[in-house]
C-alpha positions as CSV (number, residue, x, y, z in Angstrom):
1,M,-36.6,104.8,226.5
2,A,-39.2,106.8,228.4
3,R,-42.2,107.6,226.7
4,A,-43.9,110.8,227.5
5,T,-47.2,110.8,228.6
6,A,-50.0,112.9,227.1
7,K,-53.2,114.0,228.0
8,P,-55.7,111.8,226.2
9,E,-58.0,115.0,225.6
10,V,-57.1,118.6,225.2
11,T,-59.8,120.9,224.9
12,T,-60.3,124.1,222.9
13,E,-60.6,126.4,225.5
14,E,-57.5,125.2,226.8
15,L,-55.2,125.3,223.1
16,K,-57.0,128.5,223.5
17,A,-55.6,129.7,227.0
18,D,-52.3,128.4,225.9
19,L,-52.0,130.6,222.9
20,D,-52.9,133.7,224.6
21,S,-50.5,132.6,227.3
22,L,-47.6,132.5,224.5
23,R,-49.1,135.6,222.7
24,E,-49.1,137.9,226.4
25,D,-45.2,136.2,227.0
26,M,-44.4,137.1,222.8
27,N,-45.3,140.5,223.7
28,Q,-43.5,141.1,227.0
29,L,-40.3,139.4,225.3
30,V,-40.6,141.8,222.1
31,G,-41.4,145.0,224.4
32,D,-38.1,144.1,226.6
33,L,-36.0,143.5,223.4
34,S,-37.3,146.7,222.4
35,K,-35.9,148.8,225.4
36,I,-32.3,147.4,225.2
37,V,-32.0,148.0,221.6
38,Q,-33.1,151.2,222.4
39,Q,-30.9,151.7,225.3
40,S,-27.9,150.1,223.0
41,G,-28.5,152.7,220.7
42,E,-28.6,155.6,222.9
43,S,-25.3,154.7,224.3
44,S,-23.5,153.9,221.0
45,V,-24.9,157.6,219.7
46,Q,-23.6,159.0,223.0
47,A,-19.8,157.2,222.7
48,G,-19.8,158.2,219.1
49,K,-20.7,162.2,220.2
50,S,-17.7,162.1,222.7
51,V,-15.2,160.3,220.5
52,L,-16.2,163.1,217.7
53,E,-15.8,165.9,220.2
54,D,-12.6,164.4,221.3
55,G,-11.4,164.8,217.5
56,I,-12.6,168.3,217.2
57,E,-11.1,169.0,220.0
58,A,-7.4,167.2,218.9
59,A,-7.7,169.3,215.4
60,E,-7.9,172.3,217.1
61,E,-5.2,172.0,219.0
62,A,-2.7,170.6,216.6
63,P,-1.7,174.0,214.8
64,D,-1.4,175.2,218.4
65,Q,0.9,172.2,219.1
66,L,3.0,172.5,216.0
67,R,3.5,175.9,216.4
68,E,4.8,175.3,219.7
69,L,6.9,172.3,218.3
70,I,8.5,174.9,215.7
71,R,9.8,177.4,217.9
72,E,11.1,175.1,220.7
73,N,13.6,173.1,217.7
74,P,13.6,174.9,214.6
75,L,16.6,173.2,213.0
76,G,14.8,170.3,213.2
77,A,11.5,171.5,211.9
78,C,13.5,172.9,209.0
79,G,15.5,169.7,208.7
80,A,11.6,167.5,208.4
81,A,10.7,170.1,205.8
82,I,13.3,169.4,203.9
83,G,13.6,165.8,204.5
84,A,9.5,165.9,203.4
85,G,10.6,167.6,200.3
86,F,13.0,165.8,199.2
87,I,10.8,162.3,199.5
88,G,8.0,164.4,197.6
89,A,10.6,165.4,194.7
90,L,11.8,161.3,194.7
91,L,8.1,160.4,194.5
92,M,7.2,163.2,191.7
93,R,9.9,162.1,189.4
94,R,9.1,158.1,189.2
């Protein structure tokens, strides 16, 4: 097994310089991570807004689509209403 060879003497100035370098690297790393988190948060907010807008649009179109479906197939709509009423009555009776 090989042993690591270390300098026999390390000066205080060398330690201070190493710590200063480490501090600068850590500050840069924290800044980079902060930018990444901010960008990720912004993209998540945009995605959420897009989904919300799509949902609102679909909800606004639903009544019109339902009216059109009823006009195209009135007997099917009546059958669905009767079936829903029957199931509701069964559930209420229990």
